[in-house]
C-alpha positions in Angstrom: 86.2 82.0 117.7 85.9 84.0 120.9 82.1 83.9 121.0 80.5 86.1 123.6 76.8 85.4 122.8 74.5 84.1 120.1 70.8 85.0 119.6 68.2 85.9 117.0 66.7 89.2 116.1 63.7 89.1 113.7 65.1 87.6 110.5 68.7 87.3 111.6 70.9 84.9 113.5 73.6 86.9 115.3 76.8 86.0 117.0 78.9 88.4 119.1 82.7 88.0 119.3 85.7 89.9 120.6 89.5 89.5 120.1 92.6 91.3 121.3 94.6 93.3 118.8 97.8 95.3 119.3 97.3 99.0 120.1 100.4 99.8 118.0 100.9 97.9 114.8 104.1 99.6 113.9 106.7 96.9 113.2 104.2 94.1 113.4 102.5 92.1 110.6 99.1 90.5 111.0 100.3 87.3 109.2 103.3 86.8 111.5 101.3 87.8 114.7 98.7 85.3 113.7 101.4 82.6 113.8 102.5 83.8 117.2 105.5 85.8 116.2 105.5 88.9 118.3 108.9 90.4 117.5 108.7 93.8 115.9 110.7 94.5 112.8 112.8 97.7 112.6 113.1 100.3 115.3 110.7 99.7 118.2 108.2 102.6 118.2 108.3 105.0 121.2 105.8 103.7 123.8 102.7 105.9 124.3 102.5 106.7 128.0 99.3 105.7 129.8 97.9 103.3 127.2 97.7 99.5 127.2 99.5 97.3 124.8 96.3 95.8 123.3 92.8 96.8 122.5 89.5 94.8 122.2 88.2 94.4 118.6 84.5 93.6 118.8 82.6 92.1 115.8 79.3 90.5 115.0 78.6 87.8 112.5 75.0 87.7 111.0 73.3 85.5 108.6 69.8 84.4 107.6 68.3 81.9 110.1 68.0 79.3 107.4 71.7 79.5 106.6 73.1 79.1 110.1 74.8 75.8 109.3 75.6 76.6 105.6 79.1 77.2 104.3 78.7 80.7 103.0 81.2 83.1 101.6 82.2 86.0 103.8 81.2 89.7 103.4 82.9 92.1 105.8 81.4 95.6 106.2 83.5 98.7 106.6 81.4 101.3 108.4 81.4 105.0 107.6 82.5 107.7 109.9 85.1 108.1 111.2 83.9 107.1 114.6 80.8 105.2 113.5 80.0 101.8 114.9 78.6 99.0 112.7 74.8 98.6 112.3 72.8 97.2 115.1 70.0 95.7 112.8 66.4 95.5 114.0 65.7 93.2 111.1 67.2 92.6 107.7 65.3 95.5 106.3 66.2 98.0 108.9 69.5 98.6 107.1 68.4 97.7 103.6 71.7 96.3 102.2 71.7 93.6 104.9 68.5 92.0 103.5 70.2 91.5 100.1 73.6 90.5 101.6 72.4 87.6 103.7 71.0 86.0 100.6 74.6 85.4 99.5 76.9 85.8 102.4 77.7 85.4 106.0 78.1 89.0 107.0 80.9 90.2 109.4 80.2 93.5 111.2 83.3 94.8 113.1 83.3 97.9 115.2 86.4 99.8 114.2 88.9 100.3 117.0 87.8 103.0 119.4 84.0 102.8 118.6 81.0 100.7 119.6 82.2 97.8 121.8 85.8 97.9 120.5 87.8 99.5 123.4 85.6 102.6 123.1 87.2 106.0 123.1 85.2 108.8 124.7 85.7 112.1 126.5 86.0 110.2 129.8 88.6 107.7 128.5 90.7 110.3 126.7 90.8 112.5 129.9 91.8 109.4 132.0 94.6 108.7 129.5 95.9 112.2 129.9 95.8 111.9 133.7 97.7 108.6 133.6 100.4 110.2 131.4 100.6 113.3 133.7 101.0 111.0 136.8 103.8 109.2 135.0 105.6 112.5 134.2 104.7 112.6 130.5 103.0 115.3 128.4 99.3 114.3 128.6 98.4 116.1 125.3 101.2 114.4 123.4 100.2 111.0 124.8 96.6 111.6 123.8 97.6 112.7 120.3 99.9 109.8 119.7 97.2 107.4 120.9 94.6 109.0 118.5 96.9 108.5 115.6 96.7 104.7 116.3 93.0 104.8 115.5 93.3 105.6 111.8 93.0 103.5 108.6 96.5 101.8 108.8 95.6 100.3 112.2 92.0 99.5 111.3 93.0 97.5 108.2 95.6 95.5 110.1 93.0 94.7 112.8 90.7 93.4 110.1 93.4 91.4 108.4 94.4 89.8 111.7 90.8 89.1 112.4 90.5 87.3 109.0 93.6 85.2 109.6 92.8 84.2 113.2 89.1 83.9 113.3 88.1 83.0 109.8 90.9 80.5 108.9 92.4 83.0 106.4 89.5 82.7 104.0 89.4 85.5 101.4 86.4 87.8 101.9 84.4 90.3 99.9 84.4 93.8 101.4 81.6 96.4 101.4 82.7 100.0 102.4 80.2 102.8 103.1 81.7 106.4 103.0 84.8 106.2 105.2 84.6 102.5 104.6 85.7 103.3 101.1 88.9 104.8 102.5 89.4 101.6 104.5 88.9 99.6 101.3 91.6 101.4 99.3 94.0 101.1 102.2 93.2 97.3 102.4 93.8 96.9 98.6 97.1 98.8 99.1 98.3 96.6 101.9 96.6 93.1 101.6 94.9 92.7 98.3 95.4 88.9 98.4 92.8 88.8 101.2 90.0 90.2 99.1 87.8 88.4 96.6 86.0 91.5 95.5 85.2 95.0 96.9 82.1 97.2 96.9 82.2 100.8 97.9 79.4 103.4 98.3 80.2 107.1 98.2 83.6 106.5 99.7 86.5 106.6 97.2 89.1 109.1 98.6 91.2 111.2 96.4 94.7 109.8 96.1 96.9 111.7 96.7 94.9 112.8 99.8 94.6 116.4 100.8 92.2 117.8 103.4 92.6 121.3 101.9 91.5 120.0 98.5 88.5 118.3 100.0 87.1 121.4 101.7 87.8 123.5 98.6 85.2 121.3 96.9 82.9 120.9 99.9 82.1 124.5 100.7 80.7 125.4 97.2 78.5 122.3 97.4 77.3 123.4 100.8 76.4 126.8 99.5 74.4 125.1 96.7 72.7 122.7 99.1 71.6 125.7 101.3 70.3 127.5 98.2 68.3 124.5 97.2 66.9 124.2 100.7 65.8 127.8 100.7 64.4 127.4 97.2 62.2 124.5 98.4 61.1 126.3 101.6 61.4 130.0 100.9 59.7 131.1 104.1 62.6 129.5 106.0 65.0 132.2 104.8 63.3 134.6 107.2 62.8 132.0 110.0 66.4 130.9 110.0 67.7 134.5 109.9 65.5 135.3 112.9 66.8 132.4 114.8 70.4 133.3 113.9 69.8 136.9 115.0 68.6 135.7 118.4 71.5 133.4 118.8 74.0 136.1 117.8 72.7 138.3 120.6 74.0 135.7 123.0 72.8 134.1 126.2 71.2 131.0 124.8 72.3 127.6 126.0 71.6 124.2 124.7 70.1 121.6 127.1 73.6 120.2 127.9 74.7 123.6 129.2 76.9 124.5 126.2 76.4 127.8 124.5 74.5 128.0 121.3 76.4 130.1 118.7 75.6 130.8 115.1 78.6 128.7 114.1 77.0 125.8 116.1 73.7 126.5 114.3 75.4 126.2 111.0 76.5 122.7 111.8 72.9 121.6 111.1 73.9 121.5 107.4 75.9 118.4 108.1 72.6 116.5 107.4 72.2 118.0 103.9 73.9 115.1 102.2 71.2 112.6 103.3 67.6 112.2 102.3 65.1 113.7 103.3 67.3 116.3 104.9 65.5 119.4 103.6 62.3 118.2 105.2 64.0 117.4 108.5 65.5 120.9 108.6 62.2 122.6 107.7 60.3 120.8 110.5 63.0 121.6 113.0 62.8 125.3 112.3 58.9 125.0 112.2 59.0 124.7 116.0 61.7 127.2 116.6 59.6 129.9 118.4 57.9 129.5 121.7 55.3 132.2 121.6 51.9 132.7 119.9 51.5 130.5 116.9 55.2 130.3 116.3 55.4 132.8 113.6 58.5 135.0 113.2 56.4 138.2 113.8 55.7 137.2 117.4 58.0 138.3 120.2 60.5 135.5 119.6 61.9 133.1 122.2 63.5 129.8 121.1 61.5 126.8 122.2 62.8 124.0 124.3 61.8 121.6 121.5 64.0 123.4 119.0 67.0 123.6 121.3 66.8 119.9 122.1 66.5 119.3 118.3 69.6 121.3 117.6 71.5 119.4 120.3 70.3 116.0 119.2 71.4 116.7 115.6 74.8 118.2 116.4 76.1 116.4 119.4 78.7 113.7 118.9 78.6 112.5 122.5 77.8 109.0 121.2 80.6 109.1 118.6 83.2 111.8 119.5 85.8 110.4 117.1 83.6 111.6 114.2 84.9 115.2 114.7 88.2 114.3 116.4 89.5 112.3 113.4 87.5 114.1 110.7 90.5 115.8 109.0 93.1 113.2 109.8 91.5 110.6 107.6 93.1 112.6 104.8 96.6 112.3 106.2 98.8 109.8 104.3 102.4 109.5 105.3 104.5 112.6 105.5 102.2 115.6 105.0 102.2 119.3 105.5 100.4 120.3 108.7 96.6 119.9 108.3 96.2 123.1 110.3 92.4 123.1 110.6 91.7 122.8 106.9 88.0 123.3 107.0 88.3 126.4 109.2 90.9 127.9 106.9 88.7 127.3 103.9 85.7 128.8 105.6 87.6 131.9 106.6 88.2 132.6 102.9 84.5 132.5 102.1 82.7 135.5 103.5 79.3 134.2 102.4 79.6 131.6 105.3 80.2 134.3 107.9 77.8 134.0 110.8 76.5 137.5 110.2 75.7 136.9 106.5 72.1 136.6 105.5 70.7 134.4 104.2 72.6 132.2 106.6 74.5 129.4 104.9 75.0 126.0 106.6 78.3 124.1 106.8 78.7 120.4 106.2 81.0 117.7 107.3 83.6 120.1 108.7 85.2 120.5 112.1 86.3 123.8 113.6 88.5 124.8 116.6 85.7 126.3 118.6 84.0 122.9 118.8 86.7 121.7 121.2 86.1 124.5 123.6 82.3 124.8 123.5 81.1 121.2 123.1 81.5 119.3 126.4 82.0 115.9 124.7 85.0 117.3 122.7 86.7 119.5 125.3 89.0 116.8 126.7 90.5 116.3 123.2 91.3 120.0 122.7 95.0 120.1 123.5 95.7 116.9 121.6 93.9 118.3 118.6 96.2 121.3 118.4 99.2 118.9 118.4 97.7 116.7 115.7 96.9 119.7 113.5 100.6 120.6 113.5 101.8 117.0 113.0 103.5 116.0 109.7 104.0 112.3 110.2 101.2 109.8 109.9 101.0 106.2 108.7 101.3 105.5 105.0 98.0 104.0 103.9 97.7 104.2 100.1 100.1 102.6 97.6 99.4 104.2 94.2 101.6 101.7 92.4 99.8 98.7 93.9 96.5 100.3 93.3 97.3 100.9 89.7 98.2 97.2 89.3 95.1 96.1 91.3 93.4 92.9 90.1 90.6 92.8 92.7 87.3 93.7 91.1 86.3 97.0 92.7 82.6 98.1 92.1 82.0 101.6 93.3 78.8 103.5 93.6 79.6 107.2 92.9 76.8 109.5 93.8 76.9 112.4 91.4 75.5 114.9 93.9 77.4 113.6 96.9 77.9 116.4 99.3 80.6 114.8 101.4 82.9 112.9 98.9 83.3 114.8 95.6 82.2 112.7 92.6 84.9 114.2 90.4 87.6 113.4 92.8 86.3 109.8 93.3 86.3 109.3 89.5 89.8 110.7 89.2 91.1 108.1 91.7 89.1 105.3 90.1 90.6 106.1 86.8 94.0 105.2 88.3 92.9 102.0 90.1 93.1 98.7 88.2 90.0 96.7 87.7 87.8 99.5 89.0 84.2 99.7 87.8 82.4 102.9 88.8 78.6 103.2 88.7 77.7 106.9 88.6 74.2 107.8 89.7 72.3 110.9 90.7 69.4 108.9 92.1 70.8 108.7 95.6 72.4 110.9 98.3 75.3 109.8 100.4 73.2 107.4 102.4 72.0 105.4 99.4 73.4 102.1 100.7 70.9 102.1 103.5 68.0 101.5 101.1 67.3 98.3 99.2 68.7 99.2 95.8 72.3 100.2 95.9 74.0 97.0 97.2 71.7 94.8 95.0 72.7 96.8 91.9 76.4 96.6 92.7 76.2 92.9 93.5 74.3 92.1 90.3 76.8 94.1 88.2 79.7 92.2 89.7 78.0 88.9 89.4 77.0 89.4 85.8 80.5 90.4 84.9 81.9 87.2 86.5 83.8 89.2 89.1 82.5 87.2 92.1 84.0 84.0 90.7 87.4 85.3 89.4 89.3 85.0 92.7 87.3 82.3 94.5 
């Protein structure tokens, strides 16, 4: 293995590794490349101007200190997102599932391409790519867009399969997918099911066939209901949020990074409503909204610096810009109709979400065109986003026939009240996936995996059914 470092954090032995993977997997197969065969099959894809031929794929391997020298089965974690890096654990309990997982597995934590330490994509790097393309006489926005399409599930899965073959001697592994990691899971089961002993997913089964428009048609009613429940719990916040929105609507208020605060930006705070304890976090944020007097609404209102910093902290994606950049393209599977800003289109059909409506409703996990002009960390992606929203050709990632014939045990936690991934759509997909075993629960929100119960429950269900031995 290409080990960069090894060390201990409390309760964990950690190794850092990095390998090179192709930027563009089209025409390449991980198994052949692992044997040193670099010839592409079929027509050679058009090169993307201004980008290298390979990327760095960074991954960590963690285990309990007492198991450093033991021959343990492998569990690979597929992080949520898109654009999220793998956990950086402070201890086994800091991300609750890890404490249970290291009892049974050596855990592989890869940073998906473009995030964390895997050839990171940022506002700076995407702007530099555009400049290189411009210098070479190419269309910078087209080069950026074509590059961003190489960061989706089809490429991610091939990275991981190549990693398994080259760095883990081709040993089959168990997979654990959180949120978008469930999308990665179904793509992996579609492409390389022989690599997997068993799969666990948590709040992350995509609807197949995929449709961004369908997702947001389900998301906005749930957001309205989540906002209603927030105001029901904290009724005084109806007036407080409205007063803040009225001040913002009048204009002239900037966030600490210099970007304008708009009502639409304020509505993004609802993205947190799918996690616990989100209502309390929102309540305490608005508790400090006003600078003057004792902070009541009836004082002459000025928004406090603490509130503005809180809004920025909770809405910026400077640390993970691909979260918004790729948000709607994770639903693109093969030849598709233009996605065309699906969330913005759905919101426009729902006047109750208008910024002037009161009580103000919050939006959820949804990106909008204005974000790419007003948010500094997203502005360099703006022209590429317009091209991507009009594109109709993406990698094919799901194979419904192969999924129907799937033999890999798939144990899926489906959160009944999940705000981000509709439970009904998840169950519809699972009904058409072979050997799928959903566990439907309303005890948890979307972040349930990060406690100490969800993974343990899934593991015990699979173990007790004999599913962890069937493909060993």
